[in-house]
C-alpha positions in Angstrom: 0.0 0.0 0.0 1.5 3.2 -1.1 2.1 5.8 1.6 1.5 3.5 4.6 3.6 4.4 7.7 5.4 1.6 9.4 7.3 1.6 12.7 10.0 -1.0 13.3 9.8 -3.1 16.4 12.5 -5.3 17.9 12.0 -8.0 20.5 14.7 -9.7 22.6 15.1 -11.8 25.7 17.9 -11.0 28.1 19.6 -12.5 31.2 22.0 -9.7 31.9 21.2 -6.5 33.8 18.2 -4.7 32.2 20.2 -1.5 31.7 22.9 -3.4 29.8 20.3 -5.1 27.7 18.6 -1.8 26.8 21.9 -0.2 25.6 23.0 -3.3 23.7 19.6 -3.7 22.0 19.4 -0.1 20.9 23.0 -0.1 19.7 22.2 -3.3 17.7 19.0 -1.9 16.2 20.9 1.3 15.2 24.0 -0.7 13.9 26.4 1.3 16.1 28.6 0.4 19.1 27.0 1.1 22.5 29.6 3.9 23.2 28.0 5.9 20.3 24.7 6.2 22.1 23.7 8.9 24.6 24.4 7.7 28.2 21.4 5.8 29.5 21.5 7.7 32.7 20.5 10.9 30.8 17.1 9.2 30.3 16.6 6.8 33.3 18.6 5.8 36.3 20.2 2.5 35.3 20.6 1.3 38.9 16.9 1.9 39.5 16.0 0.1 36.3 18.1 -2.9 37.3 16.5 -2.9 40.8 13.0 -2.8 39.4 13.4 -5.4 36.7 13.8 -8.7 38.4 12.2 -12.1 37.8 8.8 -10.6 38.7 6.6 -10.9 35.6 4.3 -8.1 36.9 7.0 -5.5 36.4 6.7 -3.5 33.1 8.9 -0.4 32.7 8.4 1.9 29.6 10.5 4.9 28.6 11.9 6.8 25.6 15.6 6.3 24.8 17.4 7.5 21.7 14.7 7.1 18.9 12.9 4.2 20.6 10.1 3.5 23.0 11.7 0.9 25.3 9.6 -1.6 27.2 11.3 -3.8 29.7 9.4 -6.7 31.2 10.3 -8.3 34.5 10.6 -11.8 33.1 13.6 -10.8 31.0 11.9 -9.6 27.8 12.7 -6.3 26.0 10.8 -4.6 23.3 12.0 -1.6 21.2 9.7 0.3 19.0 11.2 2.9 16.7 9.7 6.4 17.1 10.8 7.2 13.5 8.2 6.3 11.0 9.2 5.1 7.5 7.0 5.3 4.5 6.2 2.0 2.9 5.4 2.0 -0.8 4.5 -0.7 -3.3 5.4 1.3 -6.3 7.6 -0.4 -8.9 10.4 2.1 -9.7 10.8 0.6 -13.2 7.1 1.4 -14.0 7.7 5.2 -13.9 5.9 6.9 -16.7 7.9 8.7 -19.5 
């Protein structure tokens, strides 16, 4: 469908500290080394995030980091949703009119 807007989502399980998982996942999604990202502590307290996210499945923390909405679940699941929309088209570039 021409002109549709799509947002990219990334899902991942983690068993390291939640703060480390967030930085690694965003860096991976962006295709850059973690050191190229803004410090996580400019957005959220990493120690508090790690303390909140334990094996308790009822915990669900959501915040904005870099260009993503980050959702960290207590059972070790991480979701990233890009806040940058991309336009999806189904137009065949070879079918351009002369």
